[in-house]
C-alpha positions as CSV (number, residue, x, y, z in Angstrom):
1,X,15.6,-8.3,7.2
2,X,15.2,-6.9,11.5
3,X,13.7,-4.6,13.4
4,X,14.1,-3.7,16.4
5,X,12.9,-1.5,18.5
6,X,14.8,-0.4,22.7
7,X,12.4,-0.9,25.7
8,X,13.5,0.7,28.9
9,X,17.7,-0.2,28.4
10,X,16.7,-3.0,25.8
11,X,15.8,-4.4,22.4
12,X,12.4,-5.5,21.3
13,X,12.4,-7.6,18.4
14,X,9.5,-6.6,16.0
15,X,10.7,-8.9,13.0
16,X,13.3,-11.3,13.6
17,X,14.7,-11.9,10.3
18,X,12.1,-12.2,7.4
19,X,13.4,-13.4,4.5
20,X,11.1,-13.6,0.6
21,X,10.2,-12.2,-3.2
22,X,7.7,-11.1,-4.4
23,X,7.6,-10.9,-7.9
24,X,6.9,-7.8,-10.6
25,X,3.4,-8.2,-11.1
26,X,2.1,-10.5,-8.1
27,X,-0.4,-9.6,-4.9
28,X,1.1,-9.8,-1.8
29,X,-1.5,-9.9,1.2
30,X,0.2,-9.6,4.7
31,X,-1.9,-10.5,7.5
32,X,-1.5,-10.7,11.2
33,X,-3.1,-9.6,14.4
34,X,-1.7,-6.3,15.7
35,X,1.0,-6.4,17.0
36,X,2.7,-8.7,14.8
37,X,4.7,-6.2,12.7
38,X,2.5,-5.9,9.6
39,X,3.1,-2.0,9.0
40,X,6.7,-2.8,9.8
41,X,7.2,-3.9,7.8
42,X,5.7,-2.2,5.0
43,X,7.7,0.8,6.5
44,X,10.1,-1.4,5.8
45,X,9.6,-2.3,2.2
46,X,8.7,1.7,0.6
47,X,12.3,2.7,3.0
48,X,9.9,4.9,5.1
49,X,12.2,3.6,8.2
50,X,15.8,1.0,8.3
51,X,15.8,-1.7,9.7
52,X,18.0,-3.1,11.7
53,X,19.9,-5.3,9.4
54,X,19.6,-7.1,6.6
55,X,18.2,-5.3,3.1
56,X,15.2,-4.5,0.7
57,X,15.7,-5.0,-2.8
58,X,13.0,-2.4,-4.6
59,X,14.2,-2.5,-8.9
60,X,17.2,-3.2,-8.7
61,X,17.6,-0.3,-6.0
62,X,19.9,-1.8,-2.1
63,X,16.6,0.9,-0.4
64,X,19.2,1.1,2.0
65,X,21.8,1.8,0.1
66,X,20.5,5.4,-0.5
67,X,20.2,8.1,1.9
68,X,16.8,9.6,2.7
69,X,16.2,11.9,-0.8
70,X,18.0,8.9,-2.4
71,X,14.4,7.1,-0.6
72,X,11.9,9.3,-1.6
73,X,13.1,9.3,-5.5
74,X,12.7,5.8,-5.9
75,X,9.2,5.8,-4.5
76,X,8.3,8.5,-5.6
77,X,9.7,7.5,-9.6
78,X,8.2,3.5,-8.4
79,X,5.8,3.5,-5.8
80,X,2.3,4.3,-5.2
81,X,0.0,4.6,-1.2
82,X,-3.0,3.8,0.5
83,X,-3.7,4.4,3.3
84,X,-6.5,2.8,5.9
85,X,-7.2,7.3,7.1
86,X,-8.4,8.0,3.1
87,X,-5.1,10.8,3.6
88,X,-7.1,13.4,1.1
89,X,-6.7,16.4,1.0
90,X,-10.3,18.5,2.1
91,X,-9.4,21.9,0.6
92,X,-8.7,19.9,-3.1
93,X,-11.4,18.4,-4.8
94,X,-11.6,14.6,-5.8
95,X,-10.3,15.6,-9.3
96,X,-7.6,17.4,-7.9
97,X,-6.7,15.3,-4.8
98,X,-5.8,13.0,-8.0
99,X,-4.4,15.9,-10.2
100,X,-1.6,16.3,-6.8
101,X,0.9,13.5,-8.0
102,X,1.4,13.7,-11.4
103,X,1.2,18.3,-11.1
104,X,3.7,17.7,-8.5
105,X,6.1,15.2,-11.0
106,X,4.8,18.5,-14.5
107,X,3.2,16.8,-16.0
108,X,1.2,18.6,-18.5
109,X,-1.6,16.1,-18.9
110,X,-2.3,16.0,-15.6
111,X,-5.7,16.0,-15.1
112,X,-6.8,13.9,-18.0
113,X,-4.8,11.4,-16.8
114,X,-6.3,12.7,-13.6
115,X,-10.2,12.4,-15.2
116,X,-9.1,8.8,-16.6
117,X,-7.6,7.9,-13.3
118,X,-10.9,8.2,-11.6
119,X,-12.9,6.9,-14.6
120,X,-11.6,4.2,-13.7
121,X,-12.8,4.2,-10.0
122,X,-16.1,4.7,-11.1
123,X,-15.7,8.1,-10.0
124,X,-15.7,10.7,-12.7
125,X,-19.2,11.8,-12.3
126,X,-17.9,13.1,-8.6
127,X,-15.3,14.7,-9.4
128,X,-15.5,18.0,-8.6
129,X,-16.7,17.3,-5.3
130,X,-14.8,18.0,-2.1
131,X,-13.8,14.5,-0.4
132,X,-16.6,16.0,2.9
133,X,-18.9,15.4,-0.1
134,X,-17.6,11.6,-0.2
135,X,-18.6,8.3,1.6
136,X,-15.5,6.2,3.0
137,X,-16.0,4.0,-0.2
138,X,-15.7,7.0,-2.4
139,X,-12.5,8.9,-0.8
140,X,-11.1,5.5,-0.5
141,X,-11.6,5.5,-4.8
142,X,-10.2,8.5,-5.2
143,X,-7.4,8.1,-3.1
144,X,-6.6,4.3,-4.8
145,X,-7.5,6.5,-8.8
146,X,-4.6,8.8,-7.0
147,X,-2.4,6.1,-6.3
148,X,-2.5,4.2,-9.9
149,X,-2.9,7.3,-11.8
150,X,1.1,7.8,-12.2
151,X,1.4,3.5,-13.1
152,X,3.1,3.0,-9.9
153,X,5.5,0.1,-10.4
154,X,4.2,-1.2,-7.1
155,X,1.6,-0.1,-4.6
156,X,1.8,-0.1,-1.1
157,X,-1.4,-0.9,0.3
158,X,-2.1,-0.6,4.4
159,X,-5.5,-1.4,6.2
160,X,-6.8,0.0,3.5
161,X,-10.7,-1.0,3.7
162,X,-10.2,-0.7,8.2
163,X,-12.2,2.4,7.9
164,X,-14.7,0.7,5.6
165,X,-17.9,-1.4,6.0
166,X,-17.3,-5.0,5.6
167,X,-19.7,-5.2,1.9
168,X,-17.7,-1.4,1.0
169,X,-14.3,-3.1,1.9
170,X,-14.8,-6.1,-0.3
171,X,-15.2,-3.1,-3.4
172,X,-12.4,-1.6,-2.9
173,X,-10.0,-4.4,-2.2
174,X,-11.7,-6.2,-5.6
175,X,-10.6,-2.7,-7.5
176,X,-7.2,-2.6,-6.1
177,X,-6.7,-5.5,-7.0
178,X,-8.4,-5.7,-10.7
179,X,-6.4,-2.1,-11.0
180,X,-3.5,-4.6,-10.1
181,X,-3.8,-6.7,-13.0
182,X,-5.2,-3.9,-15.6
183,X,-1.3,-1.8,-14.8
184,X,0.8,-4.7,-14.1
185,X,1.8,-3.0,-10.5
186,X,2.5,-5.1,-7.2
187,X,0.2,-5.4,-4.2
188,X,2.0,-5.9,-1.3
189,X,-1.6,-5.3,0.8
190,X,-1.5,-4.9,4.8
191,X,-4.9,-6.7,6.5
192,X,-5.9,-7.9,9.3
193,X,-9.0,-9.6,7.4
194,X,-8.0,-13.0,6.6
195,X,-11.3,-13.1,4.1
196,X,-10.6,-10.5,2.1
197,X,-6.9,-11.5,2.7
198,X,-7.1,-14.3,0.7
199,X,-8.3,-12.7,-2.8
200,X,-4.4,-12.2,-3.1
201,X,-2.4,-13.9,-5.2
202,X,-0.9,-14.5,-2.0
203,X,-0.2,-14.5,1.6
204,X,2.0,-14.6,4.4
205,X,1.2,-14.0,7.6
206,X,2.8,-12.8,10.5
207,X,2.7,-14.0,14.0
208,X,5.9,-12.2,16.9
209,X,7.0,-10.7,13.7
210,X,8.2,-13.9,12.3
211,X,6.4,-15.6,8.8
212,X,4.1,-18.7,10.0
213,X,5.1,-21.3,7.8
214,X,2.8,-22.5,4.9
215,X,1.1,-25.9,6.4
216,X,0.5,-23.6,9.9
217,X,-1.0,-20.7,7.6
218,X,-2.8,-23.3,5.7
219,X,-3.7,-25.5,8.4
220,X,-5.1,-22.7,11.0
221,X,-8.4,-21.9,8.4
């Protein structure tokens, strides 16, 4: 898969002929410095962006043979997302934020499932607090609860610890991997932190839009 954009009147290659497979239930960390193409790759894997060439097969479907609405429906049925900025709705409580994706699906038991999901991340006692009354780590736990509440087959996480201190970030990664194992979901994690990435079952490192061979990755750490 290749992704190019125009820089002036010349094409700039962001990702250069990447090819890899992620197994169901696996936890894959995508590593690389700023500008290496990590977030672009995550956007392509989730069907949020279109490649210049190549394809992504998600759940047996070729993402880029679907139109935008079709990709959105597939994401809604299969994927969860966690971002660096938490992206909680500030006017809603923790519980209401977690209930939201279930309500959009029309689930009749949204409240009970959301409470269970908050309990899984250790925040049942903070269910009725607004985001502004929660710490950064607690807000990211709410975001995790929201991501997992629909039982997604795959979770995309883009620098989920970027706004957290090292100790809290490590706790969030451990919790994410615990939920990954408990729920059987595939986890694709973008991070610049090799230590956090080391907790995942496999690492893929990008440099200048290409995958670094495993032996080179190992030799550099």
